[in-house]
Legacy VTK file of the C-alpha trace (Angstrom):
# vtk DataFile Version 3.0
C-alpha trace
ASCII
DATASET POLYDATA
POINTS 372 float
52.677 -4.484 122.987
55.265 -7.099 121.991
58.162 -7.619 124.345
61.709 -7.451 123.028
63.399 -10.834 122.579
66.575 -10.676 124.582
69.025 -13.489 124.483
72.104 -11.387 125.318
73.043 -7.892 126.498
73.677 -6.807 122.955
69.973 -7.255 122.158
68.978 -4.534 124.680
71.935 -2.119 124.506
70.893 -0.217 121.311
67.788 0.971 123.087
69.330 2.130 126.383
73.057 2.788 126.032
72.566 6.455 125.110
70.392 7.173 128.123
72.720 8.380 130.849
69.997 7.936 133.485
70.095 4.174 132.885
72.932 2.379 134.552
74.702 -0.494 132.730
77.016 -1.743 135.414
79.014 -4.797 136.293
78.102 -6.943 139.243
80.602 -8.497 141.672
80.328 -11.825 139.865
81.241 -10.332 136.484
77.656 -10.010 135.224
75.805 -6.844 134.197
72.639 -5.162 135.489
70.643 -2.713 133.439
68.502 -0.474 135.653
67.337 3.141 135.610
68.924 5.354 138.256
67.053 8.514 137.548
64.110 9.112 135.233
61.839 11.585 133.650
59.073 11.389 131.023
61.572 10.591 128.242
63.390 7.743 129.976
60.883 5.123 128.865
60.103 6.518 125.466
60.258 3.059 123.717
58.772 -0.232 124.506
62.260 -1.773 124.501
63.484 0.597 127.169
60.847 -0.665 129.573
63.148 -3.609 130.297
65.700 -1.348 132.042
64.121 -2.121 135.431
66.772 -4.456 136.707
67.290 -7.047 133.916
70.446 -8.991 134.671
73.013 -10.798 132.585
75.814 -13.274 133.482
79.469 -12.997 132.694
78.786 -14.314 129.196
76.051 -11.664 128.715
73.221 -14.153 128.799
70.070 -13.040 130.519
69.683 -14.695 133.948
66.973 -12.534 135.522
64.124 -10.597 133.876
61.837 -8.844 136.491
58.660 -7.071 135.617
58.875 -4.469 132.880
58.313 -0.831 133.812
54.620 0.216 133.792
52.821 3.271 135.072
49.896 4.617 136.908
46.420 5.036 135.318
46.264 8.474 133.569
49.987 9.129 134.068
50.175 10.433 130.531
53.542 12.170 131.065
55.421 9.019 132.072
56.272 7.040 128.931
55.003 4.911 126.091
52.773 2.464 127.904
50.331 4.858 129.465
46.536 4.225 129.780
43.532 6.284 130.495
40.332 5.200 132.118
38.395 5.697 128.927
40.842 3.552 126.950
40.524 0.682 129.385
36.717 0.770 129.385
36.692 0.911 125.533
39.086 -2.135 125.372
37.838 -4.124 128.410
37.912 -7.290 126.343
41.735 -7.003 126.390
41.947 -7.117 130.184
43.333 -10.485 131.335
43.466 -10.096 135.123
43.125 -7.676 137.943
45.381 -7.979 141.028
45.356 -6.251 144.406
48.249 -3.776 144.567
50.545 -4.846 147.387
52.625 -2.144 149.111
55.945 -3.875 149.361
59.308 -4.476 147.743
59.894 -6.336 144.509
62.101 -9.515 144.884
63.137 -11.587 141.824
65.030 -14.796 141.221
68.367 -14.964 139.296
70.091 -17.969 137.880
73.533 -17.872 139.589
75.499 -20.793 138.026
72.469 -23.020 138.269
71.443 -21.989 141.733
68.825 -19.557 143.002
69.704 -16.081 144.145
67.205 -13.498 145.289
67.713 -9.908 144.330
65.949 -6.524 144.462
65.655 -4.209 141.488
69.334 -3.367 141.355
71.331 -5.638 143.628
71.874 -8.817 145.662
72.399 -8.568 149.375
70.170 -5.609 150.161
68.178 -5.379 153.452
65.043 -6.458 151.693
66.853 -9.388 150.163
67.909 -10.551 153.616
64.322 -10.317 154.811
63.130 -12.296 151.731
65.733 -15.041 152.334
64.329 -15.611 155.845
60.953 -16.457 154.346
62.504 -18.403 151.419
64.633 -20.592 153.677
61.563 -21.712 155.617
59.216 -22.364 152.717
59.861 -25.506 150.670
57.175 -24.596 148.063
58.826 -21.267 147.342
62.200 -22.939 147.102
60.861 -25.524 144.704
59.178 -22.925 142.524
62.299 -20.743 142.359
64.523 -23.640 141.364
61.895 -24.796 138.787
62.061 -21.285 137.236
65.902 -21.043 137.242
66.227 -24.484 135.580
63.832 -23.460 132.835
65.052 -19.959 131.973
62.290 -18.189 133.850
62.278 -15.424 136.428
59.835 -15.503 139.359
59.035 -12.121 140.853
57.555 -11.736 144.323
56.295 -8.981 146.497
57.790 -8.805 149.948
55.608 -7.302 152.586
57.241 -7.166 156.055
56.774 -5.284 159.298
60.473 -4.317 159.167
60.261 -2.972 155.671
57.147 -0.775 155.655
56.439 1.530 152.743
53.095 3.082 153.596
50.778 0.261 154.625
51.444 -1.724 157.753
51.585 -5.513 157.500
51.399 -7.637 160.610
53.472 -10.578 159.397
56.206 -11.135 156.796
55.043 -12.605 153.507
56.579 -13.339 150.060
53.741 -13.484 147.514
54.214 -14.428 143.856
53.444 -11.650 141.423
54.488 -13.082 138.053
56.697 -15.616 136.219
58.469 -14.327 133.077
60.335 -15.987 130.296
63.867 -14.649 130.317
64.245 -14.518 126.576
60.803 -13.644 125.222
59.615 -11.552 128.182
56.313 -13.364 128.080
54.375 -13.626 131.306
53.781 -17.397 131.850
52.525 -17.447 135.433
49.241 -19.108 134.467
51.140 -21.938 132.708
53.193 -22.968 135.661
51.430 -25.582 137.801
54.229 -25.451 140.338
53.058 -21.978 141.371
49.824 -23.418 142.713
51.353 -24.208 146.120
52.922 -20.763 146.535
50.930 -17.930 147.983
50.075 -15.463 145.167
48.928 -11.909 144.861
45.154 -11.838 145.404
43.050 -11.429 142.231
39.873 -9.495 141.606
37.304 -10.893 139.066
37.615 -9.135 135.750
33.917 -8.746 135.728
34.403 -5.982 138.360
36.595 -3.886 136.046
34.207 -0.958 135.607
33.565 -0.860 139.401
37.182 -0.999 140.521
38.392 1.817 138.184
35.468 4.096 138.890
36.433 7.263 140.794
33.610 6.672 143.242
35.023 3.274 144.222
38.638 4.395 144.421
37.761 7.399 146.461
36.078 5.159 148.972
39.047 2.878 149.489
41.081 3.202 152.720
44.094 1.261 153.958
44.694 -0.162 150.512
46.987 0.890 147.701
44.818 -0.083 144.757
45.031 -2.486 141.872
47.143 -3.666 138.953
45.374 -4.426 135.677
47.091 -6.774 133.277
46.217 -6.943 129.574
46.310 -9.968 127.363
49.514 -8.858 125.689
51.229 -8.785 129.129
51.359 -5.036 129.664
50.047 -3.635 132.940
48.823 -0.421 134.574
48.570 0.539 138.210
45.374 1.975 139.612
45.927 3.656 142.989
43.271 5.062 145.269
43.419 8.728 146.309
43.829 7.722 149.993
47.151 6.020 149.194
48.332 8.677 146.783
47.524 11.469 149.167
45.640 13.264 146.476
44.657 16.219 148.630
48.133 16.631 149.962
49.600 16.471 146.461
47.193 19.079 145.152
47.554 21.384 148.229
51.367 21.292 148.202
52.244 21.416 144.513
55.334 23.504 145.177
58.541 23.137 143.112
60.494 21.697 146.020
57.830 19.052 146.677
57.751 17.949 143.059
61.543 17.782 142.923
61.520 15.622 146.114
58.955 13.308 144.489
61.224 12.923 141.531
64.029 11.754 143.850
61.654 9.311 145.587
60.255 8.016 142.299
56.689 8.985 143.306
55.948 11.269 140.380
53.564 8.791 138.748
51.197 9.583 141.616
51.377 13.278 140.826
50.727 12.800 137.108
47.649 10.731 137.987
46.377 13.297 140.443
46.870 16.207 138.007
45.112 14.316 135.264
42.306 13.583 137.656
41.861 17.318 138.218
42.530 18.494 134.692
45.775 20.326 135.622
48.503 20.692 132.943
51.619 18.565 133.649
54.137 20.638 131.648
55.480 22.380 134.777
56.091 18.987 136.399
57.986 17.730 133.391
60.339 20.792 133.527
61.230 20.055 137.124
61.527 16.348 136.558
64.025 16.869 133.644
66.018 19.446 135.565
66.507 17.066 138.524
67.371 14.161 136.226
69.879 16.192 134.249
71.575 17.439 137.422
71.883 13.880 138.777
73.484 12.759 135.486
75.846 15.749 135.647
76.970 14.787 139.140
77.349 11.159 138.234
79.386 12.006 135.134
81.816 14.102 137.174
82.184 11.534 139.958
82.667 8.632 137.498
85.187 10.563 135.498
87.164 11.356 138.630
87.027 7.707 139.586
88.439 6.655 136.258
91.287 9.137 136.605
92.349 8.252 140.105
92.190 4.500 139.467
94.168 4.857 136.219
96.800 6.809 138.098
96.671 4.369 141.086
96.502 7.226 143.595
96.464 6.429 147.273
93.473 7.573 149.335
95.609 10.247 150.842
96.492 11.595 147.409
92.911 11.503 146.311
91.898 13.375 149.472
94.487 16.082 148.702
93.608 16.406 145.066
89.885 16.710 145.675
90.052 18.732 148.925
87.026 21.025 148.924
85.350 19.343 145.927
81.599 19.187 146.416
81.351 15.487 145.327
84.409 14.118 147.158
82.247 11.924 149.470
80.596 10.305 146.457
84.030 9.620 144.902
85.189 7.873 148.048
82.002 5.767 148.067
82.979 4.544 144.613
86.532 3.836 145.743
85.069 1.755 148.541
83.319 -0.406 145.863
79.864 0.908 146.589
77.253 2.663 144.487
77.147 6.395 145.299
73.742 7.567 146.569
73.325 10.455 144.192
69.675 11.028 145.090
70.414 11.269 148.746
73.285 13.705 148.029
70.898 15.851 145.967
68.281 15.808 148.727
70.790 16.818 151.407
72.881 19.446 149.453
70.890 20.717 146.486
67.099 20.371 146.850
66.420 23.305 149.120
68.894 25.597 147.361
67.818 24.759 143.870
64.023 24.637 144.338
61.867 27.165 146.164
58.327 27.159 147.398
56.820 28.686 144.309
53.503 27.047 143.277
54.039 24.708 140.263
52.868 26.416 137.084
55.285 29.322 137.689
58.472 27.340 137.489
61.786 29.164 137.874
65.154 28.615 139.452
65.458 29.890 142.968
67.757 32.889 143.208
LINES 1 373
372 0 1 2 3 4 5 6 7 8 9 10 11 12 13 14 15 16 17 18 19 20 21 22 23 24 25 26 27 28 29 30 31 32 33 34 35 36 37 38 39 40 41 42 43 44 45 46 47 48 49 50 51 52 53 54 55 56 57 58 59 60 61 62 63 64 65 66 67 68 69 70 71 72 73 74 75 76 77 78 79 80 81 82 83 84 85 86 87 88 89 90 91 92 93 94 95 96 97 98 99 100 101 102 103 104 105 106 107 108 109 110 111 112 113 114 115 116 117 118 119 120 121 122 123 124 125 126 127 128 129 130 131 132 133 134 135 136 137 138 139 140 141 142 143 144 145 146 147 148 149 150 151 152 153 154 155 156 157 158 159 160 161 162 163 164 165 166 167 168 169 170 171 172 173 174 175 176 177 178 179 180 181 182 183 184 185 186 187 188 189 190 191 192 193 194 195 196 197 198 199 200 201 202 203 204 205 206 207 208 209 210 211 212 213 214 215 216 217 218 219 220 221 222 223 224 225 226 227 228 229 230 231 232 233 234 235 236 237 238 239 240 241 242 243 244 245 246 247 248 249 250 251 252 253 254 255 256 257 258 259 260 261 262 263 264 265 266 267 268 269 270 271 272 273 274 275 276 277 278 279 280 281 282 283 284 285 286 287 288 289 290 291 292 293 294 295 296 297 298 299 300 301 302 303 304 305 306 307 308 309 310 311 312 313 314 315 316 317 318 319 320 321 322 323 324 325 326 327 328 329 330 331 332 333 334 335 336 337 338 339 340 341 342 343 344 345 346 347 348 349 350 351 352 353 354 355 356 357 358 359 360 361 362 363 364 365 366 367 368 369 370 371
């Protein structure tokens, strides 16, 4: 694949502005972040759209942070354009550049904030994981040097934060910030190997490429415990995740393939795991795609209504009391007040609390229908 050259926001907009599940929103400092809020199998239907994973622009629309592009699990053939099968990788093993251990943490990237370094998660500054990352950053001169080196040269460094206070699935005994990749902000090229300054920074462990056939074999993956798996990077920069069944919870996924469980996985962005599991067992994924699209479309519908109400009340300069009276009894009033407080509404959490159990039943996937 060839990454899209992005010098300004206008270079990316044509590929994402019609996708309502992708947020193009202003930051507090006048910049813009482009990041997916909800997704289904059609969200990443072009190579250009893969950049909607948190790319950030300043107040002049210049790109200042370009995290990793969106990539998928092995065999997740219902997920987007850059999907890979085991047979394809083995037939094209000469195109494999590197194999990394898959760390089970949170992605942290640098941003050029008026010539200084800021750390950010996929969608924002100042999140809990950012605060944990800063504690490590402030005590490590090598990480500080690398981050400033990248900012000064139009590059983005992306790290994986693993921390006892920010556990995903695997438990880590001590906080660490390990370098994943360094990317050119404009070309999107991965230039980690070309940056000598990265040598003093702890990096994600690599596996020799000569072990490719072994590490993607089902026998090897099924024997892994207390590990997430691997990330394979190709010579063109694209990547694919290879997760072991222990991490994915393959048996649980297959046993509990109910509509409600799939819908919940959509909300938690864990559906890649299900696609991979179904492909592993030869089960058709059409039923999953129906649920995935239904959840995404409902989230978009809610967001549209809330954002329309927000535009109306701010244009009329209504007081909070007047807003409360006008929207008394409205299902989405709490989300509207979240926006009025200057915060991003948590649409997925709202869906989980108020819609999930009502909308989706316990029917086995394959016989999808709306719960009466």
